[in-house]
C-alpha positions as CSV (number, residue, x, y, z in Angstrom):
1,X,0.0,0.0,0.0
2,X,1.3,3.5,-0.9
3,X,2.3,5.8,1.9
4,X,-0.1,8.5,0.7
5,X,-2.9,6.0,0.8
6,X,-2.1,5.2,4.4
7,X,-2.0,8.8,5.3
8,X,-5.3,9.5,3.7
9,X,-6.8,6.4,5.3
10,X,-5.8,7.5,8.7
11,X,-7.0,11.1,8.0
12,X,-10.4,9.8,6.8
13,X,-10.8,7.5,9.8
14,X,-10.2,10.5,12.1
15,X,-12.6,12.7,10.1
16,X,-15.2,9.9,10.2
17,X,-14.9,9.5,13.9
18,X,-15.3,13.3,14.3
19,X,-18.4,13.3,12.1
20,X,-19.9,10.4,14.0
21,X,-19.1,12.2,17.2
22,X,-20.8,15.4,15.9
23,X,-23.9,13.4,14.8
24,X,-24.3,11.6,18.1
25,X,-23.7,14.9,20.0
26,X,-26.4,16.5,17.9
27,X,-28.9,13.7,18.6
28,X,-28.1,13.8,22.3
29,X,-28.2,17.6,22.4
30,X,-31.7,17.4,20.7
31,X,-32.8,15.0,23.4
32,X,-31.3,17.3,26.1
33,X,-33.1,20.3,24.6
34,X,-36.4,18.4,24.6
35,X,-36.0,17.4,28.2
36,X,-35.1,21.0,29.1
37,X,-38.2,22.3,27.2
38,X,-40.4,19.8,29.0
39,X,-39.0,20.7,32.4
40,X,-39.4,24.4,31.6
41,X,-43.0,23.7,30.4
42,X,-43.7,21.7,33.6
43,X,-42.5,24.5,35.8
44,X,-44.9,26.9,33.8
45,X,-47.7,24.4,34.3
46,X,-47.2,24.2,38.1
47,X,-46.8,28.0,38.3
48,X,-50.0,28.6,36.3
49,X,-51.8,25.9,38.3
50,X,-50.9,27.7,41.5
51,X,-52.2,31.0,40.1
52,X,-55.4,29.3,38.8
53,X,-56.1,27.6,42.1
54,X,-55.4,30.7,44.0
55,X,-57.9,32.7,41.8
56,X,-60.6,30.1,42.4
57,X,-60.0,30.1,46.1
58,X,-60.2,33.9,46.2
59,X,-63.6,33.7,44.4
60,X,-64.8,31.2,47.0
61,X,-63.6,33.4,49.8
62,X,-65.3,36.5,48.3
63,X,-68.5,34.5,47.8
64,X,-68.6,33.3,51.4
65,X,-67.7,36.8,52.7
66,X,-70.6,38.4,50.8
67,X,-73.1,35.8,52.1
68,X,-72.0,36.3,55.7
69,X,-71.9,40.1,55.7
70,X,-74.1,41.1,52.8
71,X,-71.4,43.6,51.9
72,X,-70.9,44.1,48.1
73,X,-67.3,45.0,48.6
74,X,-66.5,41.3,49.2
75,X,-67.7,40.6,45.6
76,X,-64.9,42.7,43.9
77,X,-62.4,39.8,44.0
78,X,-65.2,37.5,42.8
79,X,-65.9,39.5,39.7
80,X,-62.2,40.1,39.1
81,X,-61.6,36.4,39.2
82,X,-64.4,35.9,36.7
83,X,-62.2,37.8,34.2
84,X,-58.8,36.3,35.1
85,X,-59.6,32.7,35.7
86,X,-60.8,31.8,32.1
87,X,-57.6,33.1,30.5
88,X,-55.6,31.1,33.0
89,X,-57.6,28.0,32.2
90,X,-57.1,28.6,28.5
91,X,-53.3,29.1,28.9
92,X,-53.1,26.0,31.1
93,X,-54.8,23.9,28.4
94,X,-52.1,25.0,25.9
95,X,-49.4,23.9,28.4
96,X,-50.9,20.4,29.0
97,X,-52.0,19.7,25.5
98,X,-49.4,16.9,25.2
99,X,-50.5,15.3,28.4
100,X,-53.9,13.7,28.0
101,X,-54.2,12.8,31.7
102,X,-53.5,16.3,32.8
103,X,-55.8,17.8,30.1
104,X,-58.6,15.5,31.4
105,X,-58.1,16.7,35.0
106,X,-58.1,20.3,33.8
107,X,-61.3,19.8,31.9
108,X,-62.9,18.3,35.1
109,X,-61.7,21.3,37.1
110,X,-63.1,23.6,34.5
111,X,-66.5,21.9,34.6
112,X,-66.7,21.8,38.3
113,X,-65.7,25.5,38.5
114,X,-68.4,26.4,36.0
115,X,-70.9,24.5,38.0
116,X,-69.8,26.3,41.2
117,X,-70.1,29.7,39.4
118,X,-73.7,28.8,38.4
119,X,-74.3,27.8,42.0
120,X,-72.6,31.0,43.4
121,X,-74.3,33.3,40.9
122,X,-77.7,32.1,41.8
123,X,-77.0,32.5,45.6
124,X,-75.5,36.0,45.0
125,X,-78.6,37.1,43.0
126,X,-81.0,35.7,45.5
127,X,-79.0,37.2,48.4
128,X,-79.2,40.6,46.8
129,X,-83.0,40.2,46.3
130,X,-83.3,39.3,50.0
131,X,-81.3,42.4,51.0
132,X,-83.6,44.5,48.9
133,X,-86.7,42.9,50.5
134,X,-85.3,43.2,54.0
135,X,-84.4,39.5,54.1
136,X,-87.7,38.3,52.9
137,X,-86.7,36.4,49.8
138,X,-88.4,33.1,49.1
139,X,-85.8,32.2,46.4
140,X,-82.9,32.8,48.7
141,X,-84.5,30.7,51.4
142,X,-85.0,27.9,49.0
143,X,-81.5,28.0,47.7
144,X,-80.2,28.3,51.2
145,X,-82.1,25.2,52.3
146,X,-81.6,23.1,49.1
147,X,-78.0,24.0,48.3
148,X,-76.1,25.9,50.9
149,X,-77.2,23.7,53.8
150,X,-76.6,20.6,51.8
151,X,-73.0,21.7,51.2
152,X,-73.3,21.7,47.4
153,X,-70.8,24.4,47.0
154,X,-68.5,22.9,49.6
155,X,-68.5,19.6,47.8
156,X,-67.7,21.3,44.5
157,X,-64.8,23.1,46.1
158,X,-63.6,20.0,47.8
159,X,-63.6,18.1,44.4
160,X,-61.9,21.1,42.7
161,X,-59.2,21.1,45.4
162,X,-58.7,17.4,45.2
163,X,-58.3,17.6,41.4
164,X,-55.8,20.4,41.8
165,X,-53.8,18.3,44.2
166,X,-53.8,15.3,41.8
167,X,-53.0,17.7,38.9
168,X,-50.0,19.2,40.8
169,X,-48.8,15.8,42.2
170,X,-48.8,14.3,38.8
171,X,-47.0,17.3,37.3
172,X,-44.3,17.2,40.0
173,X,-43.7,13.5,39.3
174,X,-43.4,14.2,35.6
175,X,-41.1,17.1,36.2
176,X,-38.8,15.0,38.5
177,X,-38.9,12.2,35.9
178,X,-37.9,14.6,33.2
179,X,-35.2,16.1,35.4
180,X,-33.7,12.7,35.9
181,X,-33.9,12.1,32.1
182,X,-32.3,15.5,31.5
183,X,-29.4,14.7,34.0
184,X,-29.0,11.2,32.4
185,X,-28.9,12.6,28.8
186,X,-26.4,15.3,29.9
187,X,-24.2,12.6,31.4
188,X,-24.6,10.4,28.3
189,X,-23.6,13.3,26.1
190,X,-20.5,14.0,28.1
191,X,-19.6,10.3,28.2
192,X,-20.0,9.9,24.4
193,X,-18.1,13.1,23.8
194,X,-15.2,11.9,26.0
195,X,-15.2,8.4,24.4
196,X,-15.1,9.8,20.9
197,X,-12.5,12.4,21.7
198,X,-10.3,9.7,23.3
199,X,-11.0,7.3,20.4
200,X,-10.2,10.1,17.8
201,X,-6.9,11.0,19.6
202,X,-6.0,7.3,20.0
203,X,-6.6,6.5,16.3
204,X,-4.8,9.7,15.2
205,X,-1.8,9.0,17.4
206,X,-1.6,5.3,16.6
207,X,-1.9,5.9,12.8
208,X,0.7,8.7,13.0
209,X,3.1,6.5,15.0
210,X,2.6,3.6,12.6
211,X,3.1,5.7,9.5
212,X,6.2,7.4,11.0
213,X,7.5,4.0,12.1
214,X,7.0,2.6,8.6
215,X,8.6,5.6,6.9
216,X,11.5,5.6,9.4
217,X,12.0,1.9,8.9
218,X,12.1,2.2,5.1
219,X,14.5,5.2,5.3
220,X,16.7,3.5,7.9
221,X,17.0,0.5,5.5
222,X,18.0,2.8,2.7
223,X,20.4,4.8,4.9
224,X,21.9,1.4,6.0
225,X,22.3,0.5,2.3
226,X,23.9,3.9,1.5
227,X,26.3,3.4,4.5
228,X,27.2,-0.1,3.3
229,X,27.9,1.3,-0.2
230,X,30.0,4.1,1.3
231,X,32.1,1.4,3.2
232,X,32.5,-0.6,0.0
233,X,29.9,-3.3,0.8
234,X,27.8,-3.3,-2.4
235,X,24.7,-5.1,-1.2
236,X,21.1,-4.7,-2.4
237,X,17.9,-4.0,-0.5
238,X,15.1,-6.5,-0.9
239,X,12.1,-4.2,-1.2
240,X,8.7,-5.7,-1.9
241,X,6.8,-2.6,-1.1
242,X,5.1,-0.5,-3.8
243,X,5.1,3.0,-2.4
244,X,6.7,6.4,-3.0
245,X,10.1,5.2,-1.5
246,X,10.3,2.2,-3.9
247,X,11.9,4.2,-6.7
248,X,14.5,5.4,-4.2
249,X,15.4,1.9,-3.1
250,X,15.5,0.8,-6.7
251,X,17.9,3.6,-7.5
252,X,20.1,2.7,-4.5
253,X,20.1,-0.9,-5.6
254,X,21.0,0.1,-9.2
255,X,23.7,2.4,-7.8
256,X,25.1,-0.4,-5.6
257,X,25.2,-2.8,-8.6
258,X,26.8,-0.2,-10.9
259,X,29.4,0.8,-8.2
260,X,30.2,-2.9,-7.5
261,X,30.8,-3.5,-11.2
262,X,32.8,-0.3,-11.6
263,X,34.9,-1.1,-8.5
264,X,35.7,-4.6,-9.7
265,X,36.6,-3.2,-13.1
266,X,38.7,-0.5,-11.4
267,X,40.5,-3.0,-9.2
268,X,41.2,-5.1,-12.2
269,X,42.6,-2.2,-14.1
270,X,44.6,-1.0,-11.1
271,X,46.2,-4.5,-10.9
272,X,46.9,-4.3,-14.6
273,X,48.2,-0.8,-14.3
274,X,50.5,-1.8,-11.4
275,X,51.8,-4.7,-13.4
276,X,52.3,-2.4,-16.4
277,X,54.1,0.2,-14.3
278,X,56.6,-2.4,-13.0
279,X,57.1,-3.8,-16.4
280,X,57.6,-0.4,-17.9
281,X,60.0,0.5,-15.0
282,X,62.0,-2.7,-15.7
283,X,62.0,-2.1,-19.5
284,X,63.0,1.6,-19.0
285,X,65.7,0.8,-16.5
286,X,67.2,-2.0,-18.7
287,X,68.4,0.3,-21.5
288,X,69.7,2.8,-18.8
289,X,71.7,0.0,-17.1
290,X,72.9,-1.1,-20.6
291,X,74.2,2.5,-21.3
292,X,75.9,2.5,-18.0
293,X,77.6,-0.9,-18.8
294,X,78.6,0.4,-22.2
295,X,80.3,3.4,-20.5
296,X,82.2,1.1,-18.2
297,X,83.3,-1.1,-21.1
298,X,84.6,2.0,-23.0
299,X,86.6,3.1,-19.9
300,X,88.0,-0.4,-19.5
301,X,88.9,-1.0,-23.1
302,X,89.9,2.5,-24.2
303,X,90.7,4.2,-20.9
304,X,94.2,5.4,-22.0
305,X,93.0,6.6,-25.3
306,X,90.2,8.9,-23.9
307,X,90.9,12.6,-24.0
308,X,90.2,14.8,-21.0
309,X,87.2,16.4,-22.7
310,X,85.8,13.0,-23.6
311,X,86.4,11.9,-19.9
312,X,84.4,14.9,-18.8
313,X,81.5,13.9,-21.0
314,X,81.6,10.3,-19.9
315,X,81.5,11.4,-16.2
316,X,78.3,13.3,-16.9
317,X,76.5,10.2,-18.3
318,X,76.4,8.2,-14.9
319,X,74.8,11.3,-13.2
320,X,72.2,11.5,-15.9
321,X,71.5,7.8,-15.6
322,X,71.1,8.1,-11.8
323,X,68.7,11.0,-12.3
324,X,66.7,9.1,-14.8
325,X,66.3,6.1,-12.4
326,X,65.2,8.6,-9.7
327,X,62.6,10.1,-12.1
328,X,61.3,6.6,-12.9
329,X,61.1,5.7,-9.2
330,X,59.4,9.0,-8.4
331,X,56.9,8.6,-11.2
332,X,56.0,5.1,-9.8
333,X,55.6,6.5,-6.3
334,X,53.4,9.4,-7.6
335,X,51.2,7.0,-9.5
336,X,50.8,4.6,-6.5
337,X,49.5,7.3,-4.1
338,X,45.8,7.0,-4.9
339,X,45.9,3.3,-5.7
340,X,47.6,1.9,-2.7
341,X,45.4,1.6,0.4
342,X,47.1,1.7,3.8
343,X,45.7,0.6,7.1
344,X,45.0,3.3,9.7
345,X,46.8,3.0,13.0
346,X,47.7,5.0,16.1
347,X,50.7,7.2,15.2
348,X,52.8,9.0,17.7
349,X,54.0,11.9,15.5
350,X,56.9,12.7,17.8
351,X,58.3,9.1,17.5
352,X,57.7,9.2,13.7
353,X,59.7,12.4,13.4
354,X,62.6,11.2,15.5
355,X,63.0,8.3,13.1
356,X,62.8,10.4,10.0
357,X,65.3,13.0,11.4
358,X,67.7,10.2,12.4
359,X,67.6,8.8,8.9
360,X,67.7,11.9,6.7
361,X,69.2,14.8,8.7
362,X,73.0,15.2,8.9
363,X,74.6,15.4,12.4
364,X,75.7,19.0,11.9
365,X,72.0,20.2,11.6
366,X,70.0,21.6,14.5
367,X,66.5,20.1,14.6
368,X,63.8,21.3,17.1
369,X,60.6,19.3,17.4
370,X,57.7,20.9,19.3
371,X,54.9,19.1,21.1
372,X,53.3,16.5,18.7
373,X,50.0,14.7,18.9
374,X,49.0,11.1,18.5
375,X,46.9,10.4,15.4
376,X,44.8,7.6,14.1
377,X,45.8,7.8,10.4
378,X,47.8,6.1,7.6
379,X,51.3,6.2,9.0
380,X,53.1,5.5,5.7
381,X,51.6,8.5,4.0
382,X,52.3,10.9,6.9
383,X,55.8,9.6,7.1
384,X,56.3,10.2,3.4
385,X,55.1,13.8,3.7
386,X,57.5,14.6,6.5
387,X,60.3,12.7,4.8
388,X,60.0,14.8,1.6
389,X,59.7,18.1,3.5
390,X,62.6,17.4,5.8
391,X,64.7,16.1,2.9
392,X,64.0,19.3,1.0
393,X,65.0,21.4,4.0
394,X,68.4,19.5,4.0
395,X,68.9,19.8,0.2
396,X,68.3,23.5,0.1
397,X,70.4,24.6,3.0
398,X,73.8,25.9,2.2
399,X,76.8,25.4,4.6
400,X,77.0,23.5,7.8
401,X,74.7,25.7,10.0
402,X,71.4,24.1,9.0
403,X,68.3,24.5,11.3
404,X,65.0,22.8,11.0
405,X,62.0,23.6,13.3
406,X,58.9,21.4,13.3
407,X,55.8,22.6,15.2
408,X,52.1,21.7,15.5
409,X,48.9,23.6,16.2
410,X,45.5,22.2,17.1
411,X,42.8,23.8,14.8
412,X,39.8,21.8,15.9
413,X,39.2,19.1,13.4
414,X,42.7,19.2,12.0
415,X,46.3,19.7,13.1
416,X,48.5,22.2,11.4
417,X,52.1,21.2,11.0
418,X,55.0,23.5,10.1
419,X,58.4,22.4,8.8
420,X,60.6,25.5,8.7
421,X,64.3,25.8,7.6
422,X,66.9,28.5,7.2
423,X,67.8,27.5,3.6
424,X,68.1,29.5,0.4
425,X,64.3,30.3,0.4
426,X,61.9,30.6,-2.5
427,X,60.8,33.4,-4.8
428,X,57.1,34.2,-4.1
429,X,56.4,33.7,-7.8
430,X,57.3,30.0,-7.4
431,X,55.2,29.3,-4.2
432,X,52.6,27.3,-6.2
433,X,54.7,26.2,-9.1
434,X,57.0,24.1,-6.8
435,X,54.1,21.7,-6.1
436,X,53.8,20.8,-9.8
437,X,55.4,17.6,-11.0
438,X,59.0,18.0,-12.5
439,X,59.3,21.5,-11.0
440,X,62.5,22.1,-9.0
441,X,64.6,25.0,-7.8
442,X,67.9,23.2,-8.6
443,X,69.6,23.0,-11.9
444,X,68.4,20.2,-14.2
445,X,71.8,18.5,-14.0
446,X,71.6,18.2,-10.2
447,X,71.5,14.6,-9.5
448,X,69.7,15.0,-6.2
449,X,66.6,16.7,-7.5
450,X,63.9,15.2,-9.7
451,X,61.1,17.7,-9.2
452,X,58.6,15.0,-8.0
453,X,59.0,15.1,-4.2
454,X,56.7,18.1,-3.5
455,X,54.2,17.0,-6.1
456,X,54.0,13.7,-4.2
457,X,53.5,15.7,-0.9
458,X,50.8,17.8,-2.5
459,X,48.9,14.8,-3.9
460,X,49.0,12.9,-0.5
461,X,47.7,15.9,1.4
462,X,45.0,16.5,-1.2
463,X,44.0,12.8,-0.9
464,X,43.7,13.3,2.9
465,X,41.4,16.4,2.4
466,X,44.2,18.7,3.8
467,X,45.9,21.7,2.4
468,X,49.6,22.9,2.1
469,X,51.2,26.2,1.4
470,X,54.7,27.7,1.6
471,X,55.8,31.0,3.3
472,X,59.3,32.0,2.1
473,X,61.6,34.8,1.0
474,X,64.9,34.3,-0.9
475,X,67.7,34.0,1.6
476,X,65.5,33.7,4.6
477,X,64.5,30.0,4.5
478,X,61.1,28.4,3.9
479,X,58.2,27.3,6.0
480,X,56.0,24.5,4.6
481,X,52.6,24.6,6.4
482,X,50.1,21.7,5.9
483,X,47.0,20.4,7.7
484,X,46.1,16.8,8.5
485,X,42.8,15.4,9.7
486,X,42.7,14.3,13.4
487,X,40.9,11.1,12.5
């Protein structure tokens, strides 16, 4: 499966969980809102029921007060309630329209209240007639005997009160039930939200960790392959995946195979080149040795017949032969620098320099060696650099008062070595030219100089990723300064 597909799959799972969470929260919120609306409505029902019951009770009290005192002032609350009670009943009916049981109780209360009003109105009218006739009202007397004494109104009021109690009790039970449902739905909403949040975070984190692990694993394998290639182990990566990194692994495998083939070809050619170099060296030196033998034969056979001028010419030839052999050996050394691989080892530079100085520097020279480090490097190459520089210092010093100073500085990742002498010095114009092959400050007939030594030094230091320069003035000696990696 492609990495982009995995990323999109994880993304869509997280988005799906978020959408599902939103939908469930919406449904639960709707349920919560319904319960809140019902509880609010129930509170309005109870509040309106209290006002309605209070209004009816005030009518009953006003009615009884008028009958006892015959004072019309007591009837003001009665007539006010006649106006306020019907709207309250109407409003209450709207509030309980979704509750058939409560609506039935309210209808019963309304009917009983209307019956009581008929009963009360008839008594009030007859009472007023009796007051107008000085208490002599046959109608009032009949009503008093047939209804009032028989507690008709009291019974109606008792039934109304009983219905109100049942109405309120039922409404309180419903409200408590809805409150419990509301609390439960709120808890459920919170729980579902928490579960989905945790699930979304879990899926997101797990999918991210898995994708990162998968990518890191693939990249680590390719980095391992690249490191193996850099170390000369040309292996290939078995990659059966088919994702965005597959092309990179294929490229690395192709590079490994190509490099392996090229290295094998290069090693084969190096072997052939080394063999060719030694063969050429032997074939070039053979005629030179032949010339030398011929010179010896001439001297042996015609020594007495040779003139002084001819003797002078013959003396030059051995020097030229020696220089030619030195050139051939120098060329072979120069050609072998990048081909020969040397093992790295711990090198005490001070001990190395002591050995070089003892081998190359005459006894009459003064040599000062500063504090030197211990390196993990290719000893043969470093020794070859110091040997050439110290040998040059000896060659280009006139007289018997030669001085050579060797110092070292720590520059962080490299050491900077300086080999200074008090020799003839170098013209600034030749500071770079001397590092080119076959360039020398001595005369061409000088048997000790081939012009290859500093070229070999420069090439070795370049191979070691270092640098070399010379600071010199004619007659004031020369300082060769080069850097060498610590490890």
